[in-house]
N, C-alpha and C positions, 0 to 999 in steps of 0.2 A: 138167218145167221145169228148165232148166239153171241152176246157181248161178254167178253171175258171179265173176270173179277178184277183184274189189273186195270182194265179200261174204266170200269165203274169207280175204282179207287181214285184214279187220276182225275176223273170228272168231279168227284166229291172234293178232292184237294183243291182244284182250281176254282170251284164254286166258292169255297170257303175263303180262299186267298183273295179273290176278286172283290168279295164283299168288304174285306178289310182294307183293300186299297182305296175304296171309295171314301172311307171315313178315317184314314190313317192320321192325318194332321201331324205328321212328323214323329209320332210315337213309335217306339221300337216294337218288334214282333217277337213273341216268345214261341218259337217253333219246336214242335215235339216230333220225334221219330221213334217208333216202337218196332223192334224186330222180334223174332221168336226168342232171342237169347238176351237182348239188352234193350235199354231205353236211354235215349239221349235228348237233350234239350239245348237250344241256343237262343240267345237274345240278340236279334239282328236289327241293325239300323239300315233300313232299305234305302233311305235317301243317299247315304254314303256307300252302301254296299259293304258294311263292316260288321263283323261279329263282335259284340261288346262283352259277352260272357257266355260260358257254356258249362254244362255238367253232364256226366254220363255214368251209367252203372259200371262202366269199365274201369273207372278210377279206383285205385287201391285205397286212397284216403277215405273213401266213403264206407268201405267195409262190406260192399255188396257185390263184389266181383263174382261172376258166374251165377248170379241170382236174377231172375226176372219175375218178380212178384209185386204185389201191391206195396209191401213194406219197402222194397228197394226203390220203387217209384216215388214214394213219399220222401225218402232220404235225398233223392236226386232233386225233387221239388224244393226242399228246404235249402239245399246247397245252391241252387240257381237263384233263389231269393236273396241269400246272403251275398252272393257275387254280384247281383244286380245292384244292391245297395252300395257296394264298393265302387261300382262303375257309375254311380249317381243316377240310377234309374229307379223311379218309383211307380210309374204307370206304363203299361204296355198292352198290346193286344195278344190274346191267346190264340195261336194258330195250331189247331189240332191236326192239321193236314187232312188226310182222308180217313183218319181214325175216328171211331165213334167215341163220344165223350162218356166213357163208362169204364169202370175197373181201374186199370193202371193209369190211364190218361187222366181220369178224374182224380185219383189219389195224388198224382203229381201236381195238378192244378190246385187242389185244396191245400196241399203243403206249401206251395208257393204263395198262396193268399195268406196263410197263417204266418209266413215269414215276412210279410209286409208288402208284397207286390199287389198292385191293383190292376184288375182287368175287367 
């Protein structure tokens, strides 16, 4: 029986998340979700179960609505870094989910690092 792509994706996501749980030490998690049309990111405090900050390519203020490319991902990354600073967060863990650290996900991470977030 062949394993579906979705099942493999979920296995990758949980493997990544479980590694982070072992070393979390109360730091928030920067969780990325990439779809075929948009990219979004949340800064999540897993201890309290609260979202501290979020950014998405759906936001009109970023000027990338309807675009899903590396440039849009970079703008979303710099926006989340700015909002994290306002929330008082400097360090976090990067949760790429089941997505490969390449292309749009990498551009978002690089822009967030340039904006001052440390992971």
